[in-house]
N, C-alpha and C positions, 0 to 999 in steps of 0.2 A: 651601267645600262650606256655609260659614254660609250665604250670600248665595243659595245654592240650596234652602236650605229654608225661605227668605221665603213667605210662604202667598200676598204678592202677585204671584208669578208668574203671568203671564196665560199659563195653561195651555191654554185652549181656542183662544186666537189662535195659539198657538206650534203646534199641532197644525194649525189649518188651515191654517198657511203650509206645515206640511210635506206635508200630503196635497195640497195645491194644486203643491206644487213637483215632486212625485210624478207626479202627472197629467201637467205640462209636460213632463216630460222624457221620459214614455212617447209621449205623441200629438206633439209638436210636429217631430219627424224624418220622421213619415210612411210609416216603414219598419219592415218587421218583420225582425230580425235571426238566425238560426239556427245554432248549430252541432252539436244533436244532437237526437233524436226528433221528425227531419225526419217521419215517415208519423204521431206524434200531432199535429203542426199543423196536416198536411192531415184528419185526422179532425175536429178543430175546427172547421176552416173548413167542410168539407162539411156538418157538423151546422147553421153559421148559414146555408149556400144554402140547405138543406132548408127552414128557418122560412122565409126568404124567399121561397121557390118555392112557403108555402102549406100545408107538412107539419107535423103535431104531434107534439113528441116522445112517445115511448111508444105513440101510437095510430097511427101511420103508417109506425113504424120503432122496432125495438128497440134499448135502452140502459139501463145499469146506472145509468144517471146522471138527474140532476131536470132539468125544463124548463128551469130555469134557466142550468144550462150550455152549452143552446144557445141559449136567447131573449139572450143577453149577449153572444156573439160576433156575434149576430144584429144587435143594436142598436149594437155599434161598426161593423160593416158598412154599416147606413144613416148612421150621422153619418160617418163618414171618407168613403162611397162607394167603397170597395177592399175587398177580401178580404185585400187584401197589407197593410191598415193597421187591418185588422178588431180584431185583438186589442190591440195598442197601446192603440187607442182606448177597447176595449170596460173596459179594466184599468183605465185612466184615469179612466173613470165610477167603476167599481164601488171604487175606492180613495174619491172624494171622497163618494159616497152612504155607504160604512159610517163613514166618517169622523166622520159626523152621531150616529149614535147612540156611537159611540167616545169623542166629547168630551163628552158628558152624563154616561157611565157612569163614567168616569176622573176626570174632574174632581170630581164631587161625592163618590165613596168614596174616593179616594185621597190621601194628602201630595202637595202639587205637584211634589217629586223625583221620585218612583215613578210617577207618573201620567204625565210628561215622559218618561221612559225606558221605560215600558211601552208607551204609545202610539206613540213613534217606533219601536220594535221591531215592533209590530204592524202599524204603515202599511208599514215596508220588506219586510215577510214579503207582504204583499200587494202590493206594487208591482212586487216583482223578477221580473225574467224568468228565473227559474232552478226548478228542481224542489230542494225542500229538502232539505239533507244534500249537495251535489254543489257542485264548483268555480265559482268567478266567472267562467271561460270556457265554462263549460256553460251558455249562452244558450239561452234554449228558454221557450215559454209553454204547453208540455205542463203536463197536472196543474195548471191555474191553479184549478181548483174546489178541489183540496185547500187550497190557499194561502188562498181565501176561507174556507172551512170553520174553519180554524185562526183565522184572523182573529177574526169572528165569534163562536167559543165561548170565544177566551181573553178579548173583553171581555164575555161573557156572565157567566162565570164569576165576575169580579170583582162583580158583584152578587150576590156570596154577602154582602158587606161590607154594614151598616148605612150609610146618606149619613153623612157627617161633621155636617153639620148640614140639618136641613130649609129647604129653599127652597119659595116660590111654586111650587105645579105641580109638585112633584117626584113626586107618585105618579103623576101623569098621566104624565110623561116617562117614569116609568121602566115603564109596560104600554106604551108605545108601543115604549121601546127593544128591549123582551125581548122583546116579539110580534114585530118587524121584523126581529131578529138570528136568532130561532128558524125564524122562517118562510123566511129566506134559506138557510139550512144545511138546511131540509126540503126546500127544490126545487132546490138545488144537487148534494147529496148525501145522502141520508136517513142513512146512517151518523152524520155528524156531529147529525142532527135529534134523533135518537131520544136521544142522548146530552144534547141540550139540554134537551126534555121530560121525560127524566129528572130533569135538575139543577131544572129548576124545580118537581117535584113534591117534591124533597127541600126545596127552601125553603119547602114550606109548612109543615116543622118550625119556622120559625120567627115565631112570634105576631105580632111587629112589622110584619113583611116582608108579610104575608098580604094586605096590605091592597092591595098591587101586584099579588101574585104569582098572583090568584086572578082577577082581572081580565084578566091579561096570557094566562094558559091560557084564559078563556073566548073572547077574540079571536082566540088563535089556532086553537080549534077552529073557531067563527063563520068566520074566513077561509078556511080547510082546505076548508068546506061552499061559501063561496061560487068558489073557486078550481074546487072539483069540477064545479061545475054549470055552468062555462064549457071548462073543460077536458076535462070526462069521461073521463080516463083515469088516475087514482088506483091503479086494479085492475091497470091494464097496468105501470106504474111499480112496483107490488110485486111483480107475477109477474118482471120483468126482473131485478130486484134479488136475489129467491129463485134466479133460473137462474145469477146471477154467485156469489152465496155458496154453492151447489151444486158450481159449477166450481173456486173456490177453495179452499171450506173456509170452517168458521167460523174458524179460526185458518190464516189461509193459510202455505202452506210448511212445508217439513221443520221438525223439531225445531232443527237447527241454525240455521237461518234466523230463527226463534223467538229462539233464544239471542242471536242477531247483534245483532237489533231491541234487546234488553235491553244489550248490551254496549256499541252503539253511542252509545246515551243516556245510559249509566251515569252521566256525569259531571252531568247535567242532574237525576238520581235524587238524587245525593249531594249537590246545592246543595239542592235542594228539602227534604232530610232534613234539612239542617243548620237551613233557615229555620223548618220545622214543629217542630223542637225546641225553639229558642229562644223562639217563640211560645207552644207547649203549654206549656212550662214554666212561662209565667206564668200562662196562661186556666184551665187545666187542664179545658179543654172537651173533653168526648167528641165533641158534633157536629163542633167544627172538626177533628178527628181524623177521624172519616171523610170530611170535605170532601177532605180532603189526600189520602186514601186512593183516593178516588171518582176525583178527576181521575188521580193515577197510573195506575188501574187501566184506565179506560175510554180515557184518551188513549193507552195501549199497544195495546189492542184496536182502536182506529182506524188507529194508522199501521202495526200490523201487516195490515191491510187494503189499505192504500195501496203504491202503487209508491213508495216513500220509506224513507230508511235513518234517517236524523236526523231530528229535529225535531217533537217532542211537545209542542205550544205550551202544551198545558192544564198542565204543570209548569211554565211560567215564569208561567202566571196565577195559579196555587198559590201559589207563591213571591212574587208582588206582595202576595196577600192576607197570606200568613204576616208579609212586610214592613212591611205595612202596620199589622197587629196589633200588631206588636211599637214602633212609632212610637206606636201610642195609647196603649200601656199605659206607655209612658216617660214619655207628655206629664202623666200621673197623678201623678207624683213630683213633691214640692214642688223649687220652684228650688233651694233651699237644700242640699236634699240629693240633686241630680241630679249630684254630682261623677263620679260613677262612671257616670250616665244617659248622659252627653255619649257617651262612648267605644262605649256599646251604641247608639245611635241610629246614629253614625258609621259603625260597622261594618256595621250592618245595610243600610245606606246604600251602602258598599262592597263588601260581597258581592254586591246586586243589580246593582250597574256589572258585575263581574265575570261574572254569569248574561248580561244581553243585552247589552252592549256588542261582544262579540266579533261575535256575528252582524248587529247593527246596520252595523260596518263593513263586512264581508263583503257584506252587500245592497246598502249604499249603494255599492261598488267593481262590484258585477253590474251595479247599474242603469246609474250612470255609463259604465261600458263599454258598455253596449247602445246606449246616446245617442249617444256617440260614433262609434259602428262604424255606426248607422244614419244619423248626418249625413252621414258621410264617405263613406258607399255602399261600407262596406268587402265582399269577399267578392264571389260572382258572383250575380246575380239569377236566379232559376229560369227566367227566359224563357218561360213558357208565358202563356197568355190566361187573365187577369183575375189571375195570381200574380205578377204582374213586379215588385211591392214588397217580396217575400219574398225577403230573401238569404239566400244560405248562405256561413261565413265559415267560414274554418280559424284560429282564435285557439289554437293551440298546441294544437289537436283534432284532429292528425293521422287518430287510428283513426275516431271521429267523422265525419270529413268525408269521407274515404275510402268509409265505407260508404253515409252520404248521398249522396255523388255518386253512387258507381254505382246507389243507386236511382233519383235524376234521371236519368240517363241511360237506364234503363230505362222509367221514366215516359215521356220525348221520345218514345222508341220506340212504345209503344203511342200517344199521342196522336196521332203521324203516321199510324201504321196507321189506325187511328177516322178520321180525316179524309178519308184515301183513300177508305173502303169508304162514308163516307157514311150518318151516324146518321138524318137526317129523323126527327127525335124519338123514335127508339130509347133504350129506358131499358138504361143501363149497371149490371153490378156486378161488382167485380171480386171473385175469389178470393184477397183478400188483407187485411193487418190494415188498411187503409183503402182507399175507393173513390172518389179525387179525380176520377175522368175526366167527371162528368156537370157538376161545377162548373167546370171545363176549358173544355168543351167548349160551355157552356150547355143542355145537354140536361136532361130533365125526370128527376130521380132515382125510383128504383122504391120502391116503397111496399111493406112487410113484411118488408124486409129486416134484417139485423144491421151494420150498417157497419163496426164494431169487430170484427173476425175476429182474436183473439188464443186461440192455443191455449193450454188450462189458464188461461187467465185470464176469457176471454168465452164461451167455451166449450169441450169436451172429448170426448172418446168416449159419457159417458155424460150429459152435459147438455149439448142443443144446439136450436136452431132447425128444426123439421124441413124438408128440403128444398121441399117443398111450400109451405109460408110463404116461404123466405129467398129463392125464386127463383120466387115465385108471379109478380111483373111483370117479371123481368128479359126481356129480349129480346136483350142482348148478354151473354155471361159472358168475362171476361180472365182466362184460369189462369196464372199463372207459369210459368215455364217452367226458370229458373234461380234456385233460392233464394238460392244464395250471392250473389245482387247486391244483394237489398233486405234487411230485416229478418225476413223470414220466412225461417225456418230448417227444414231438410229435416222434421224431425219435425212441424212445423205444416203444410207444404205434404201432407206422406203424409196426416195428420189430416184435413184438409180433402179431400182427395181421396177417403179412406175413406167419410165421412159423405155427401157430396154426388154423387161420380162417377158412380155407377150412374143417376142421376135424371138429369145433364146429357147422358150418353150415349144416355138415350132420347129426352130432351128438346130437344137441341141439334144443329147440325152444325157441323163445323168449317169456317172459311171462310176463315181466314187464320194464318200462323204466321209469327212475327218471331223476332229473336235473344234476344227475353226474354218474349214473350207469345204463346200458344195462344187465338186470337179463335173464340167460339163464335156463332153466331147461333141464334134460336131457330127449329124445324121447323115446316113448314106444318101446320098442322092438330094443333099443340102449341102454340096460342095462349095468353099469358097470360093470369091471372084477374085481375079487378078488383078493388083493395080490399086491404085488410091482411087474414090471416087472426087466428084467435087467437092471444092474446099468450101463450097457455099453453105453456111447454116439455115437449119432450118426456120 
C-alpha cells in the first residue's frame, strides 16, 4: 500500500498499456462472438452498412441515437474490411481514442493510486463486450453506446477537482479534453451530452476553473455549428430523440421497474454516501455536496433511460472525487500529527478498491472470454453473406442461444427466399426489430425508415413514424409470420400490424410465404417516393 501511494507511479504509461492491451484483445481475433442480443448486433451493423452506402443518420433514416453510434461501427467496418469484425475494431479504436483525454484528466487531478484504479475501471467498462450489469458469459456488442457515454462522463466529472499542480499547457489541455469528451457524448447519445453540458455550466461556479470551462463551452458551441453545417441533421436528431422519449416516457418503465433500478444500484449509492460523508465532514462545502447530489440524480436519470439494470458510473466518478478530496485534506496534516491520518488515508484507498475492483475483475474476465472464444472459433458461424465472421456461441447461455438460433433459422429462411425471388436492386424493409436483409444481400437500404422497430421502446400506438414515411422507399416488405421464433413478441407484431397493416395491404401484394415470413412486393402504380420525408413524428 505504501508503494502504491508513491507519486512517481507512471499513471499515464500504465493506463496507455492497459488501453492498448484491451484494443489488441478485441481486434486481433478478427471475429465477433455473441451469446445474446443478436438482433441488436445486426441493428448496429445495419447502421454501419447504411453509412458506408452513403446514408446520413437522422437525415436518411430515423434513429434516437447520435451519428457517432453509426459512424464508429462504419469506421470499424472500413478498418477491418468485414462487417463480422467491425464492432471489435470499432471498440478498439474508441478505447484508444478515449484513453487520451482520460490520461490527462485522471493523471493531473487524482492521486496515482486512485487514478490507476479509476482509469482501469473506465477502460474495462469501455472495452468489455457485455451490457453493463449482465453476466460474464452474456457476450454482446449491443448497447455499446452506453458504455462510451459512461466512460466519457466518468472522466469528465473528475474535472470537478482542480489540478494537483499546474503544469505547462494545463488550461489548453483541459479545454480540449472537456470539449472532446462532451462532443463525443452529444453525438453518441444525447442524454449523456445534456448531463455533460449541465456539469460544465455548474463548473462556472468555480472561479479558478472558469479559465478553461468558458473556452471549453465556446469550443463546443463552435464545433456543434461546424458539424451542423456539414451534417445538417441536428433538428432531425432532436425530433427522433423526442419521439423515443414520447414512447418510453421521461421516466421509463413502471414504478416497480424504477424502484428496481434504485435497489440494484443501492450498494454503489451507499458507498458513495460513505465517501461523501467522510469528505464533507472535512470540507463543509455546500458546492461539493451539490456535486455529489448532481452525480447521483443525473446518473439515475440516465440509467433509467437505458436498457441496463446496474452501472451508474457517475457514482464511481463522484466517489473518486471524494476519495481524492479526503487524501488532499490528509496531506495538509503535519507529519508528526498524522498518526491517525495514515489509517484514514489507507481506509479511503481500501474503500475505493472495494468499490471498483469487482467490476474490473468481472469485465476483465468477460473480455478475456470473448478473446478466447473468438480465437478458438467457438460456436457456429452465422453462415450468411458478409456476416461469416460473426459467431453465435452457447457459453452456458442455453435460453439465449435457443432464442437466437431460432431467429437465425428464420433469417436464413428469409435470405433464401429473397435470393430466389431476385432483388435486382430492390429495397427491402423488415417489419421486425432489425432489418439485416439489405446488408446481407448487398442491396441498397431504404430511406426514411426506422430500422429499430421495438414496441414500447422506439414506437408505440401513440408515437410512431407514419407509414407514408416509414415505407416510402420500400420495394419489398418482410412480415414475420411466427413471432415466437425471434425476439419479436406477439404484442409487438400486433402493434406493428395495426399501425402499418392497412398501408401495406393497399400498396403491396403478396408474392411469397415461407415458414417464417410473408413477403410482399409493391404494387404497380404504387411506386415508392424518392427521398426521406419529414422527420417529425406523428
